[in-house]
N, C-alpha and C positions, 0 to 999 in steps of 0.2 A: 380482484383479490386484494385484500388489505393485509399488511404485515405488521410485525411488532414495531416497526419504525414509522408506520403510517404512510409508507410509500408502496405503490402497487408493483414495482419492479424488483423489490428486494425479496429474496427467497430465504426465509428462516430455515435453518437446518440444525440438527443436533451434531455433536462431536462424532457420534457413531456413524452418521450419514456421510461424513466427509470421506473422500477417497484417501488412499495412503499418501499420495503426493500432497494433497491439501492439508492433511494432518501434519506432515513433515514440515511444510511451509509455515503453518501456524506455530508449531513448536519452535522453529528457528526464530520466528519473530518474538515469541515469548522469552526465549533465552537471551537474545540480544537486547531486548527491552531493558534488562537489568544493567546494561553498560551506559545508559543515558547520562549525559552531563547536563544536569538540570537544576543548578543552584537557585534559580529564580522562580520557576513555576513548580518545581518538585513533581512534575508530571512526566512519567516514563512512557515512551512510545518506542515500539519496535516494529520494523517492517522487513519483510523478506520477499524477494523476487524469485520466481522460478523461471530461469532462462529456458529457451526452447531446446537447448542441448541437455537439459536436466540439472544443471548446476543451480544451487541455491546461493543467493547473495543477500546478506542481511546487514542492517545497520540500525542505530538508534539515533534519537534526537540529540543535538548539540546546541546548547544555549550560549548566549553571550551577553555581557553587560550592556553592549550596544544592541538592544533588543532586536533591531531590524537585521542584525547579522546572524541571528539564530537560524539554524537549519533543521527542518523537520526530518524525522526518520525516513519518510518516503523519498524525499529529495536526496538525503545522504545515501540511501540505498541505490538510487539511480546513478548518482555520481560514482559510487564505489564500483558498480557494475560497469559503467562506462570506462573507468580507469583500468578495468580488467579485460577490456575489449568485448564486453557483452552488451548487445543492444537489442536482442530478439527475446521477447518475454512472452510467457503464457499467462501468468497470474502473479498477484501480490497479496500477502496476508499482512494485516495491521492489527496490533493489539496494544492496549494502553492501561496504565494504572496511576493512581495518585501516590504520594509519599506514604500516606497512612490509610489508604482505602483502595479497595478493588473497584473497578468500574462495574456499574449495573446496567449500562446501556453500551452498545458498541460505539467506538470512536471512529468517525470517518475522516478522510483526509481533508485538509484545509483547501481553500480555493487554489492557491498557488501549486500545491501538490497535485490537485486534480488536473490542472493544466499540464504539468510536467508528465503525469501519467498518461494523459491523452496523447501528447506528442510521442511518447514512447510506444503507445499502442499503434499510432500511425506508422512509425518506423518498423514495428513488429509485424505489421500487416494483418492485425487482428484486434478485436475488441478485448482488451485486457480484463480478465476475471479479477474481481476484488473480493477478498475474504476478510470480513470484519468480525472481531470477537471481543467479548468481555474478558476480563482478567481470568476469571474462573472457567472460561470456555463453556458457560452455561447458556449463553445467548450468542449465536453465530448467525451471520447472514452472508449470503453470496449475492453479489451484484456485478456490474461491469462499469468500466469507466465511462462508456457512452451513456449509461443510465445515471451515473452520478454527475455528469457534466453534459446535460442536453444542449443541443445547438452549439456544440463546441467548435472552435476554430483552431486549425493546426496547419502544419506545413503543406499538406496536400491541398488545402484550400487556397494556398498561394501559388500552386503549381510547382512546388519544389519537388525535385526528384530525390527521394530519400534512400534509394536503393544503394548508393555508395556507402551509406552508414549502416547497412544491415550486416551485422557480424554475428 
């Protein structure tokens, strides 16, 4: 099966097909997207995690004049969740827009964010669901971190016992 993204594992859905928790997560990501600190790229990204206890944790991207110090919304969200003692997640929603334009294709996480999300999925004990949407929510796809990062390497591959980090 081919999808709008040209990948066989991405499931295109409509906003109406999302479950109530999926819509809530996407709405939280869209709302926090507007708080982005982005003076260099003018690209707004919001990410929202659904913790296994039902809590939603959301954050936006934060840029820096030392470009390598920029932190993507996905990693900001993981850091914020960790600081709140949350490490067990079910899904994450990601949405983005430009300063003067809405996105017309979904924006996926960068490679560093995919690695961080993969590690979070190993700690969570499940393949993290990833919901990606255009700004207007007219194109939405659902995938998973294992599908976005095939042949990934994480703590379990090193024989690390992550159970003490499961909160």
